[in-house]
C-alpha positions in Angstrom: -24.9 -56.5 89.6 -22.5 -56.0 91.8 -18.5 -56.2 90.6 -17.7 -59.0 92.6 -20.2 -61.1 91.0 -18.9 -60.3 87.4 -15.3 -60.6 88.6 -16.2 -64.1 89.2 -17.7 -64.7 85.7 -15.2 -62.8 84.0 -12.3 -65.1 85.8 -14.3 -68.3 85.1 -14.6 -67.4 81.7 -11.3 -66.7 81.3 -10.2 -70.1 83.2 -12.9 -71.9 80.7 -10.6 -69.6 78.2 -7.5 -71.5 79.0 -8.9 -74.4 79.5 -10.1 -74.7 75.5 -6.9 -73.5 74.2 -4.8 -76.3 76.3 -7.1 -78.8 75.0 -6.5 -77.5 71.2 -3.1 -77.2 71.8 -3.2 -81.3 72.6 -5.1 -82.1 69.8 -2.6 -80.3 67.5 0.3 -81.9 69.1 -1.0 -85.1 68.4 -2.1 -84.1 64.8 1.4 -82.8 64.7 2.9 -86.0 65.7 0.3 -88.4 63.3 2.2 -86.3 60.8 5.7 -87.1 61.8 5.0 -90.7 61.9 3.7 -90.7 58.2 6.6 -88.8 57.3 9.4 -90.8 58.8 7.4 -94.0 57.4 7.0 -92.7 53.9 10.5 -91.5 54.0 12.1 -95.3 55.1 9.5 -96.7 52.1 10.2 -94.4 49.2 13.8 -95.1 50.3 13.2 -98.9 49.8 11.2 -98.5 46.7 14.0 -96.3 45.3 16.3 -99.0 46.1 14.3 -101.6 44.4 14.0 -99.8 41.0 17.3 -100.0 41.2 17.5 -103.0 41.4 14.6 -103.7 39.1 15.8 -101.5 36.5 19.0 -102.9 36.6 19.7 -106.9 36.2 23.3 -107.4 36.9 23.1 -105.4 40.5 19.7 -107.6 41.0 22.3 -110.5 39.9 25.3 -110.1 42.2 23.0 -109.6 45.2 22.0 -113.0 44.4 25.3 -114.0 44.1 26.1 -112.4 47.7 23.4 -114.3 49.0 23.8 -117.8 48.2 27.7 -117.7 48.6 29.3 -119.6 50.8 32.4 -117.3 51.3 34.0 -118.5 47.9 32.3 -116.1 45.8 34.8 -114.3 44.2 33.7 -110.4 42.9 35.7 -108.1 40.8 36.3 -104.6 41.8 33.3 -103.3 39.5 31.0 -105.8 41.2 32.3 -105.1 44.6 31.6 -101.4 44.1 27.8 -102.3 43.6 27.2 -104.5 46.3 29.0 -102.1 48.6 26.5 -99.3 47.5 23.8 -101.1 47.2 24.0 -102.6 50.8 25.3 -98.9 52.1 21.9 -97.8 50.4 19.9 -100.4 52.5 21.7 -100.1 55.7 21.1 -96.4 55.1 17.4 -96.7 55.0 17.0 -98.6 58.1 19.0 -96.1 59.5 16.7 -93.7 59.2 13.8 -95.8 60.5 16.0 -97.1 63.2 16.3 -93.6 64.4 12.8 -92.6 64.0 11.9 -95.4 66.6 14.9 -94.2 69.0 13.4 -91.0 68.8 9.8 -92.6 69.7 8.4 -90.8 66.3 7.3 -94.0 65.3 6.8 -97.4 67.4 9.2 -100.5 68.2 6.7 -102.5 65.4 8.3 -101.2 62.7 12.0 -102.6 63.3 10.8 -105.9 62.9 11.5 -106.2 59.0 15.1 -104.6 59.9 15.6 -108.0 62.5 14.2 -110.4 59.5 16.2 -108.9 56.8 18.3 -111.5 55.4 19.4 -110.0 52.5 22.4 -108.9 54.5 23.6 -112.4 56.2 26.0 -113.2 53.9 30.1 -112.9 53.6 30.0 -109.9 51.6 28.0 -107.9 53.6 29.9 -109.2 56.9 33.1 -108.2 55.3 32.0 -104.7 54.4 30.3 -103.8 57.4 33.5 -103.0 59.7 34.0 -99.9 56.5 30.5 -99.2 56.4 29.5 -98.9 60.3 31.7 -95.4 60.7 28.5 -94.1 58.4 26.4 -94.4 60.9 25.0 -93.5 64.6 26.8 -95.4 67.6 23.4 -96.4 68.7 22.6 -98.0 65.5 25.8 -100.2 65.0 24.9 -101.6 68.0 22.1 -102.5 67.2 23.0 -104.1 63.8 25.8 -105.8 65.3 23.9 -107.1 67.9 21.5 -108.5 65.3 22.1 -112.8 64.5 22.9 -112.0 61.0 25.5 -109.5 61.1 27.5 -112.2 63.9 26.9 -115.6 62.1 26.3 -117.5 59.0 22.4 -118.2 59.6 21.4 -122.0 58.8 
């Protein structure tokens, strides 16, 4: 076998090795992306479950959330009630901001954002009154998104 033929075989084997390596890297990236998606959604669900567990274990909080959502702006809350509601709504919005960030960064698809848009738990005068203070805690792109939602700009019928 002459040196030139051997060189051609070795070059071909090297190119094949590079192609196989690139395919492997692509598969690893795909798997890592899937893991990132799962992690992002699990974090969101974990936050929501934690909040729901807090509500289910705290009848006072559950009653306050119901009062806030059925009031027509005439509902009065004392300082302790306002503090509980403020914290509850902040926790709910914080969980949603994490989901929004995962979508904005391309980790999750926009299909996951639907529940945020349809969530009427924020459609109340109490939340609209505290949003101006809470908005400062979130990224501007999330604030813009939230402020464009119908329940944040007007009372739903």
